[in-house]
C-alpha positions as CSV (number, residue, x, y, z in Angstrom):
1,M,18.1,-18.4,-25.8
2,N,15.4,-19.0,-23.2
3,R,13.5,-16.1,-21.7
4,R,15.3,-16.2,-18.5
5,T,19.0,-16.1,-19.6
6,Y,17.7,-13.7,-22.2
7,L,16.7,-10.9,-19.3
8,A,20.2,-12.1,-17.3
9,T,22.2,-10.8,-20.1
10,A,19.8,-8.0,-20.8
11,C,19.9,-6.7,-17.7
12,V,23.7,-6.6,-17.5
13,G,25.0,-2.8,-16.7
14,T,22.0,-1.5,-15.8
15,A,21.0,-2.8,-12.2
16,A,23.1,0.2,-10.6
17,L,20.7,2.6,-12.7
18,S,17.5,0.5,-11.6
19,G,15.4,-1.8,-10.0
20,C,16.0,-4.4,-12.4
21,L,15.8,-7.9,-10.8
22,S,18.2,-10.5,-10.8
23,V,17.8,-13.2,-12.9
24,L,18.6,-17.2,-12.2
25,P,19.9,-18.8,-15.5
26,S,17.8,-21.8,-16.5
27,D,18.0,-24.2,-19.5
28,K,14.2,-24.9,-18.8
29,P,12.4,-24.5,-22.4
30,D,8.8,-22.3,-21.8
31,T,6.4,-24.8,-22.2
32,P,2.4,-23.6,-23.3
33,L,0.1,-24.1,-20.3
34,P,-2.5,-26.9,-21.3
35,T,-5.7,-25.1,-21.8
36,V,-6.1,-20.9,-22.0
37,P,-6.6,-20.0,-18.7
38,N,-9.9,-19.2,-18.1
39,G,-12.1,-16.4,-15.5
40,T,-10.7,-12.7,-14.8
41,W,-8.7,-11.1,-12.2
42,T,-9.8,-7.4,-13.3
43,Q,-7.9,-5.0,-10.5
44,H,-5.7,-4.9,-7.6
45,G,-7.9,-7.0,-5.4
46,A,-9.6,-8.9,-8.3
47,N,-12.6,-7.3,-8.2
48,S,-14.1,-3.8,-7.4
49,A,-14.9,-5.4,-4.2
50,N,-11.8,-6.4,-3.1
51,T,-12.9,-10.4,-2.3
52,F,-9.5,-11.3,-3.4
53,V,-11.4,-14.1,-5.0
54,S,-11.5,-15.6,-8.4
55,D,-14.8,-18.3,-8.9
56,V,-12.2,-20.7,-10.5
57,A,-10.6,-23.8,-10.3
58,A,-6.4,-24.2,-9.3
59,P,-4.7,-26.4,-11.6
60,P,-3.8,-30.0,-10.4
61,R,-0.3,-29.2,-10.2
62,G,1.9,-26.9,-10.0
63,N,4.7,-26.4,-12.3
64,L,6.8,-23.8,-13.8
65,A,5.5,-23.1,-17.4
66,W,6.7,-19.7,-18.9
67,E,7.9,-16.5,-17.7
68,S,7.7,-13.8,-19.5
69,A,10.7,-11.6,-21.7
70,A,9.0,-8.3,-20.7
71,F,10.1,-6.8,-17.3
72,T,7.8,-6.4,-14.8
73,R,7.3,-6.6,-10.9
74,W,3.5,-5.0,-11.1
75,D,0.7,-6.9,-10.2
76,P,-0.8,-8.2,-13.7
77,V,-4.5,-7.9,-14.8
78,I,-6.2,-10.8,-16.5
79,T,-9.0,-11.2,-18.7
80,D,-10.0,-13.5,-21.8
81,G,-6.5,-14.9,-22.5
82,T,-4.7,-11.9,-22.2
83,V,-2.7,-10.8,-19.2
84,Y,-2.0,-6.8,-19.0
85,T,0.5,-5.8,-17.5
86,T,3.4,-2.6,-17.4
87,N,7.2,-2.2,-17.4
88,F,7.2,1.1,-15.4
89,D,10.7,1.3,-14.1
90,P,14.5,3.2,-14.5
91,S,15.3,1.1,-17.0
92,N,12.4,0.4,-19.4
93,E,10.3,2.8,-21.4
94,G,7.5,2.9,-19.2
95,S,4.9,0.7,-21.4
96,A,1.6,-1.2,-21.0
97,I,1.8,-4.5,-22.5
98,A,-0.4,-7.4,-23.4
99,L,0.6,-11.1,-23.3
100,D,-1.1,-14.4,-24.1
101,A,-2.1,-15.9,-21.1
102,Q,-1.4,-19.7,-22.4
103,D,2.2,-19.3,-23.6
104,G,3.5,-15.7,-22.9
105,S,3.8,-14.2,-26.2
106,E,3.8,-10.6,-26.3
107,Q,0.9,-9.3,-28.0
108,W,1.1,-5.3,-28.4
109,R,3.2,-3.1,-26.3
110,T,2.3,0.8,-26.4
111,V,5.1,3.2,-25.0
112,L,3.4,5.5,-22.2
113,E,6.9,7.0,-20.7
114,G,5.5,6.3,-17.3
115,A,7.5,5.9,-14.2
116,G,6.9,4.8,-10.6
117,D,3.9,3.5,-8.3
118,H,0.9,3.2,-10.4
119,G,-2.9,1.0,-11.0
120,R,-3.8,-0.9,-13.7
121,A,-7.4,-2.1,-14.5
122,L,-9.7,-3.6,-16.7
123,V,-13.3,-2.3,-17.2
124,D,-15.2,-3.1,-20.6
125,D,-13.2,-3.4,-23.3
126,L,-10.3,-0.8,-22.0
127,F,-7.2,-1.4,-19.6
128,V,-7.0,1.5,-17.9
129,V,-3.1,2.5,-16.3
130,A,-3.2,5.8,-13.5
131,H,0.3,6.6,-12.9
132,S,1.8,9.9,-11.6
133,E,0.9,11.9,-14.5
134,E,-2.1,10.9,-16.1
135,L,-5.3,8.8,-16.2
136,V,-4.9,6.9,-19.6
137,A,-7.1,4.0,-21.5
138,L,-6.0,1.4,-24.0
139,D,-8.2,-0.6,-26.2
140,R,-7.2,-4.0,-24.7
141,R,-7.6,-5.2,-28.4
142,N,-4.5,-3.5,-30.0
143,G,-2.8,-1.3,-27.6
144,D,-4.0,2.0,-29.6
145,I,-4.5,4.4,-27.1
146,V,-8.1,5.6,-27.1
147,W,-8.5,8.7,-24.4
148,R,-5.5,10.4,-21.7
149,R,-6.8,12.3,-18.9
150,P,-3.6,14.4,-17.1
151,F,-4.4,14.8,-13.3
152,E,-4.3,18.5,-12.3
153,K,-1.9,18.8,-9.5
154,S,-2.1,21.6,-7.2
155,I,0.1,22.6,-4.2
156,S,-2.5,25.2,-2.8
157,T,-5.2,22.7,-2.8
158,G,-3.2,19.9,-2.1
159,K,-4.5,17.2,-5.1
160,D,-1.9,14.6,-4.9
161,Y,-2.7,11.2,-6.5
162,S,-2.7,8.3,-5.1
163,P,-2.9,6.3,-9.2
164,E,-1.8,3.4,-7.0
165,L,-4.7,2.7,-5.4
166,I,-7.3,3.0,-8.4
167,A,-10.3,1.1,-7.8
168,V,-13.2,0.5,-11.0
169,D,-16.7,-0.3,-10.6
170,E,-17.6,-2.7,-13.5
171,R,-21.3,-2.1,-13.8
172,S,-21.3,1.8,-14.1
173,G,-17.8,2.2,-15.4
174,I,-16.6,4.9,-13.0
175,I,-12.6,5.2,-12.3
176,V,-12.4,6.2,-8.7
177,V,-8.9,7.2,-8.1
178,P,-7.5,8.6,-4.0
179,Y,-5.8,11.6,-3.5
180,R,-4.5,13.0,-0.8
181,D,-7.3,14.4,0.9
182,G,-10.4,12.6,-1.4
183,L,-11.2,10.7,-4.0
184,E,-12.1,11.9,-7.7
185,A,-14.2,10.0,-10.0
186,F,-14.5,9.8,-14.0
187,R,-15.8,8.2,-16.4
188,A,-14.4,5.0,-18.5
189,T,-16.1,5.7,-21.8
190,D,-14.0,8.9,-22.1
191,G,-12.0,10.3,-19.0
192,E,-14.2,12.9,-18.1
193,P,-14.2,14.1,-14.2
194,Q,-17.7,13.1,-12.8
195,W,-16.7,14.6,-9.3
196,E,-14.5,14.6,-6.6
197,T,-15.0,14.9,-2.6
198,A,-12.6,16.1,-0.1
199,G,-12.5,15.2,3.9
200,V,-10.8,11.7,3.8
201,S,-6.8,11.9,4.3
202,Q,-3.3,9.9,4.3
203,Q,-5.6,7.1,2.6
204,Q,-3.0,4.2,1.9
205,L,-5.9,1.2,1.1
206,T,-7.7,0.7,-2.3
207,P,-11.1,1.7,-1.8
208,A,-13.7,-1.0,-2.2
209,I,-16.8,-0.8,-4.1
210,H,-20.3,-2.2,-4.2
211,D,-23.6,-1.6,-5.4
212,G,-23.2,1.9,-5.8
213,T,-21.1,2.9,-2.9
214,I,-17.8,3.1,-2.6
215,Y,-15.7,2.4,1.2
216,A,-12.0,3.8,2.0
217,V,-10.4,4.3,4.9
218,G,-8.4,6.8,6.3
219,R,-7.9,10.1,8.3
220,I,-11.8,11.8,9.0
221,D,-10.8,14.9,11.5
222,G,-7.9,13.8,12.6
223,T,-9.4,10.0,13.6
224,D,-8.7,6.2,11.4
225,S,-12.1,5.5,9.9
226,L,-14.1,4.0,7.7
227,A,-15.9,6.1,5.1
228,A,-18.9,5.6,2.7
229,F,-19.7,7.6,-0.2
230,D,-22.6,7.7,-3.0
231,L,-20.9,6.4,-6.6
232,T,-22.8,8.5,-8.4
233,D,-21.9,11.8,-7.0
234,G,-19.5,11.8,-4.5
235,T,-21.7,12.7,-1.1
236,A,-20.3,11.2,2.3
237,R,-23.0,8.2,3.4
238,W,-21.8,8.0,6.8
239,T,-18.3,7.7,8.8
240,R,-17.4,4.9,11.6
241,A,-13.9,6.0,13.7
242,L,-11.8,2.9,14.0
243,T,-9.2,2.2,16.9
244,D,-6.1,1.1,14.6
245,A,-6.8,0.8,11.1
246,S,-4.7,-1.3,9.6
247,T,-2.2,0.2,6.2
248,S,-2.0,-3.0,4.4
249,A,-5.4,-4.8,4.6
250,D,-7.5,-3.2,2.0
251,P,-11.5,-3.5,2.9
252,V,-13.5,-5.9,1.7
253,V,-17.1,-5.4,0.8
254,T,-19.6,-8.6,0.3
255,E,-23.8,-8.7,1.2
256,R,-22.6,-9.9,4.7
257,G,-20.7,-6.1,5.3
258,V,-17.9,-4.2,4.9
259,F,-14.6,-6.1,6.5
260,V,-12.1,-3.8,7.9
261,V,-8.8,-5.0,10.0
262,D,-8.8,-2.7,13.2
263,G,-6.2,-3.4,15.9
264,D,-5.9,-7.5,16.4
265,T,-9.7,-7.9,14.9
266,L,-11.7,-8.5,12.1
267,G,-14.8,-5.9,12.2
268,I,-17.7,-6.3,10.3
269,H,-19.6,-3.4,9.1
270,D,-23.0,-2.7,8.2
271,H,-24.1,-1.3,4.4
272,Q,-26.3,1.3,5.2
273,T,-26.1,1.6,9.3
274,R,-22.1,1.7,9.8
275,E,-22.5,0.2,12.7
276,R,-20.2,-2.7,13.7
277,D,-22.2,-6.2,14.2
278,R,-19.1,-8.7,14.6
279,D,-15.7,-8.5,15.9
280,I,-13.3,-11.5,14.9
281,H,-10.1,-11.7,16.6
282,V,-7.5,-12.5,14.3
283,F,-3.9,-11.8,15.3
284,E,-2.5,-12.3,18.6
285,S,-1.8,-8.8,20.6
286,G,1.2,-6.9,19.2
287,E,2.2,-5.0,16.2
288,V,0.9,-6.7,12.6
289,H,3.3,-5.5,10.1
290,S,1.2,-7.1,6.8
291,T,-2.2,-8.5,5.8
292,T,-4.3,-9.3,3.3
293,V,-8.1,-10.3,3.8
294,A,-10.2,-12.5,1.4
295,V,-13.7,-13.0,1.9
296,D,-16.1,-15.9,0.0
297,R,-19.2,-18.1,1.0
298,G,-19.1,-17.7,4.4
299,T,-15.1,-17.5,5.1
300,A,-12.5,-15.2,5.6
301,F,-8.9,-16.1,5.0
302,V,-6.5,-13.7,6.5
303,A,-2.8,-13.3,6.2
304,N,-0.3,-12.0,8.2
305,D,3.2,-12.3,8.2
306,E,3.5,-15.1,10.6
307,E,0.1,-17.3,9.6
308,L,-2.7,-18.0,6.8
309,L,-6.2,-18.8,8.5
310,A,-9.5,-19.8,7.4
311,V,-12.0,-17.7,9.5
312,D,-16.4,-19.2,9.8
313,I,-17.7,-15.4,9.5
314,E,-20.8,-16.3,11.7
315,A,-18.7,-18.4,14.1
316,G,-15.5,-17.1,14.6
317,T,-14.0,-19.6,14.8
318,T,-10.4,-20.6,12.9
319,R,-11.3,-23.7,10.4
320,W,-7.8,-24.2,10.0
321,R,-4.4,-22.6,10.0
322,H,-0.9,-22.1,8.3
323,D,1.1,-21.0,11.8
324,D,4.9,-20.4,9.6
325,E,6.0,-17.9,7.5
326,V,3.8,-16.4,5.1
327,Y,3.9,-13.4,2.7
328,A,1.2,-11.2,3.4
329,Q,0.9,-8.5,0.7
330,G,-1.4,-10.6,-1.5
331,F,-2.7,-14.4,-2.2
332,S,-5.8,-15.5,-4.0
333,V,-8.7,-18.2,-3.5
334,G,-9.8,-20.0,-6.1
335,S,-13.5,-22.0,-5.9
336,E,-11.6,-24.9,-4.2
337,T,-8.4,-24.0,-3.0
338,V,-5.9,-20.9,-1.3
339,V,-3.0,-20.2,-3.2
340,A,-0.2,-18.4,-1.1
341,M,3.9,-17.8,-0.8
342,V,4.6,-19.5,2.3
343,D,7.9,-21.1,4.6
344,G,6.7,-24.8,2.7
345,S,9.1,-26.3,5.3
346,E,6.5,-28.2,6.5
347,Y,5.6,-30.0,3.9
348,V,9.0,-30.4,1.7
349,S,12.2,-32.1,2.2
350,T,14.6,-29.1,0.7
351,E,17.2,-26.8,1.7
352,L,14.9,-24.2,0.1
353,R,11.8,-23.7,2.1
354,E,10.0,-21.1,-0.1
355,T,7.2,-22.1,-1.9
356,I,3.7,-21.1,-3.4
357,T,1.3,-23.9,-1.9
358,A,-2.2,-24.3,-3.2
359,F,-4.4,-25.6,0.4
360,D,-7.8,-27.1,0.0
361,R,-9.8,-24.0,1.1
362,E,-12.1,-26.0,3.1
363,T,-9.4,-28.2,5.3
364,G,-6.3,-26.3,4.5
365,D,-4.9,-29.7,3.5
366,V,-1.7,-29.4,0.8
367,R,-2.7,-29.9,-2.7
368,W,0.8,-29.0,-4.7
369,N,3.5,-26.7,-3.5
370,Y,6.3,-25.3,-5.6
371,V,9.6,-24.6,-4.4
372,L,11.0,-21.3,-5.3
373,D,14.4,-21.3,-6.0
374,G,17.5,-19.5,-5.3
375,F,17.4,-16.1,-3.1
376,H,14.6,-13.3,-3.8
377,S,11.9,-11.0,-2.5
378,V,8.7,-11.3,-3.7
379,T,7.5,-8.7,-6.5
380,I,4.4,-10.1,-7.2
381,P,1.8,-12.3,-5.0
382,P,0.1,-15.9,-6.6
383,I,-2.9,-14.8,-8.7
384,L,-5.4,-17.5,-9.7
385,V,-6.7,-17.2,-13.1
386,G,-8.2,-20.4,-14.0
387,G,-6.3,-23.5,-14.5
388,A,-2.8,-21.1,-13.8
389,V,-1.0,-19.1,-11.3
390,F,0.9,-15.8,-12.4
391,F,3.3,-14.5,-9.9
392,A,7.2,-13.2,-10.1
393,T,9.9,-13.4,-7.5
394,S,13.5,-11.2,-7.8
395,S,15.3,-14.7,-9.1
396,I,13.0,-14.0,-12.3
397,G,12.5,-10.8,-14.1
398,G,9.1,-11.2,-15.6
399,L,5.7,-13.0,-14.9
400,A,6.1,-16.2,-14.1
401,V,3.3,-18.9,-14.4
402,L,2.8,-22.1,-12.7
403,G,0.0,-25.1,-14.4
404,D,-0.5,-28.5,-15.3
405,V,2.6,-29.1,-17.4
406,D,5.6,-31.7,-16.7
407,S,8.4,-30.7,-14.2
408,D,11.7,-30.0,-15.4
409,D,12.9,-32.0,-12.1
C-alpha cells in the first residue's frame, strides 16, 4: 500500500472530528530524489529577515517524487537533508517529526501534545516549536527534548501569545515571540527569558530581524506602525506610522532597507532613520486580500491574489508579470527561479488549471509546470530547497515533494 492510499484509509471516520485532509488514491510509488536536497529554510520566511529566498537551484523538472506518510498542514523547516514538521491537529497527537528530505522516511517523532496555531524554527542544533502552552526545543538529531518553557499567561496583563509568529535570529540565538501587546525574547540555548517590551499591539505578521534589530508591524497608540527594537534588550529605536499596513505581507529587511506593504505601495524604510526613501506602486487601487513579498539582489518579487510580479527596486519598474490567479500566501525565490502556485491555464493544456510553476527569475519565462490533481486547497505553499520543492494541498494529506524524477504520466 502506498502512502497516499494509506492516508485515505486512515482518515476514514476521523474527518468529522478534525481537519484531516481529503486524499485522492494513487498507484504512484514513492521515488527518492536523485540527490539530497541542499540549502536551508529555517523559519517561516526562509530566514530571520523574511526574504523568502533560498540561494539554491530549483530542480530541472518538477515531477512528484514522494509523499510523506505523516499528516501535516504546517510549513516545514529544512536543513542538512532533513525536514522538520509537525502534525498538530485534533486527530493527531501533536508531535514534532523529522523526515529524510531525499526519500521521506521518518527519522524520529516526539509527542508534544500541542494543538492549534504554532510556529517552527531551526537554530543551531535545535528544532524549536512554539505553541499555545509553551516554547520547546528538541535535539535535531534524535528528537530528545532539550528544554521546555511554559508561557506565562495573565488576563490582567493581557499577555496572550501569538506563537505562530515566532522569529529567530540565527547569529545570536535569540527567539522572539509576539504577544498581544508586545514582544518577548528567549535564549535558544536554555529557553531563559531575556526581555520583553510592550507598546506594539495587534501583530499579525512575523517580525523580521537584521543586524541586531527587530522590525515589527502592529498598532502603536492606535495607529498602524512599523517599529524597530534593539535585539539585545528590547528597547524601542524608532517607530514610523503607516497609512494602511498589510495584514498578510511580512516585513522584509535587507541591506537596502526595510520593505513594508502599505496600501497599494511597497515602502522602503531606512534602517537607522526610519525615513521612507522610496515608494513603489505595486497594486492597482482596491483591496488586496493576501500578499507575500520576497527581496533579493535588487529585485522585489510581489504576489497578490491576482498577479505575481518582479520589480526593479531602484527603477521602480516591473520586469515581468504573471497576471492570472496566484496563491499569494507564500512562494520561493531561488538563485535562478521563482516557484509559485498559480493558475497555469496559459501554459498547460488541461482542464486542471492550478499548477506549481517555476519561472525564470530574470525573464519570467516558464521553466516547468506541475499540474495539481483534483479538488484542493493549499495547505503548504511551495518551499524551494536545492533540487526539491516541498508543498501540500488538501488532495494529499502529507508533505509532497517535486524533483528531478521520472513522471508517472
